[in-house]
C-alpha positions, 0 to 999 in steps of 0.5 A: 540533454539526455540526462535532463530528459531522464530527470524530467520524466522521473520527476513527473513519474514520482509526482504521479506515483509517489502518493499512491505508492506511499498510501499502499505501502503504509496501508499494508505495513504501517506508517514507519515501515511503509514510508521507509519502503516507499523511499527505498522503492523510489531510490531504486527507481531512480537508480534503474529508471531506464529499465523501470520506465519501460515496464508495463506497470512501473508503479506495480513493480515499485510496489513489489520492491517496497513490499519486499523491503518492508517484509524484510524489515518486519520479519514476522512482527505485527504490522499495525500497532494499535494507536493510542486512543488519545492520539486518534480519538476518531478511530474505533478502538477495535479497528487497528487490532482487527486490521492487523489480523487481516491478510496483507492483501485483504488489509491493503484492499480494504484500506485503499478502497475504503480508507483512501477512496481508491477505485478497484481498478487502481488497487488491481493495477498496483497489486498486479491482480484483476479487479475481481480479485480485489473485490474478493479480497475487499469483501472477505476483509470487510466480512472478517472485520465485521465479525471480529468487531461484532458489527452487523450491517 
């Protein structure tokens, strides 16, 4: 019976956390690497579920695991390839390249807040930082994007 309770609690956790974890890792590392990192983190969560579910911030812990896995895969390669304009006509052509030049934390804050409509508190929890730190990363990231793309607001 204990194994069933463990499986049920893990399934409930995954339903709640997986979409946010995937969005964050894809925002930080691109689609392919972000998806692989999400799967890796969830596989580790299943293996260590008894330990991970006791953590103060299990989603943030898994984000850290996924981030480390993604960084190992990428090495020093660029994380945001420029999508072909024909496949993504709604994307400002300069945006992917500009996003690539932001720091990882700035890119994560900007994409999760503005691309996925996360709250500052949700991003802060996932990143393991304060809300004011997320606000700073987002503000600096948006300012850099505006300068790089020549946009005045």
